[in-house]
N, C-alpha and C positions, 0 to 999 in steps of 0.2 A: 655788713660794713661796720668796722669798729670805730671808736672815736678818734683813732689815730689816722684812719684812712680819709683822704680828702679827695673829692671828685675831681677828675681831670677835665679841664676846660680847654677850649681852643679859641684863640683870637687872631684876627688879621689886622695888621698895622700898615698904614701907608705913611711914610715919613717924607716930608717935602722941605725943600730948602737947598743949601749947598751940601748935598749928601752923597754925591757920586764923585769918585776920584779923590776922596779924602780918607780912605780906609774905613768907611762906615760899615761895610759888610763884615770886615774882620773884627771890628769893635763889637758888632751885634753877636757874632759867633762866640767871641770870648765871654761876653756878659751872659749869654744863654748857657754856656758851659758852667760858669760860676753859679748860676741860679738853678741849674739842673733842669733846664727847659729843652724840649725836643721841638724840631721844626726846621725851617729853612729861611734864608734871606736871599734876595735877588734885586738887581737893578732893573727898573722898568724904562721903556723907551721915553716916557714923559719926563724923565729926570728924577722921579721918586724912587725910593727904596721900599720894597714890599717885604713884610715879615709875616710868616705863619708860625705862631708859637703855641705850644701845647704844654700845659702844666696845671698846677693848682692856682686858685684865684690869687693867693699871695705871691706866687712866683711870677704870674703874669703882670700883676700890679708893679712888682719890682722892675720887670723889663720895661714896662711902659714909662716909668720914671726915667730909666737909663736912656731910652730912645729919645726922650725930650731933651736930655742933656747932650748926647752924642759925643764923639771923640773931639779932641781939641781943635782940629782943623775944620770941622764941620760947622754949619750954621743951620740949626733946625728951626724952620718956620712953623711947621704944624705936624702933629701926629694924629691921624684919623684911625680910630680903633672900632672894630665891629666883631661881633660874635661869629665864630666859624664852627663847622662840625669837626669834632675830634677825629683824627685819622688813626685807624687801628694799626698797630704794629710800628708806629712812629716812635723811635726810642733814642734817636740822636739828633744833633743839630748840624746843618751843613750850609755851605754857601753854594747857591746855584748860579749858573751862568746867566748873563743878561738875556732878556727875552725881547 
């Protein structure tokens, strides 16, 4: 590993508040593309939005900051973050259907 290589990490985020029906998943997808993060975002039955994100520590910190802000129509009450296992071969970011 050279000094320019940064280890890939994965984080799972649960975003709660008014985050469904306000374009939150599209907002997350756009921010992930801007930051160069791989993973997915989906709505959960409990009204939260779940994000699995994979990237460098700096990329994930940037996404965490953006998740706390959310799109204009959203109201973010909390963002719960936890470490996740990196997924081999995950190279793009997508919106998944509601579960």
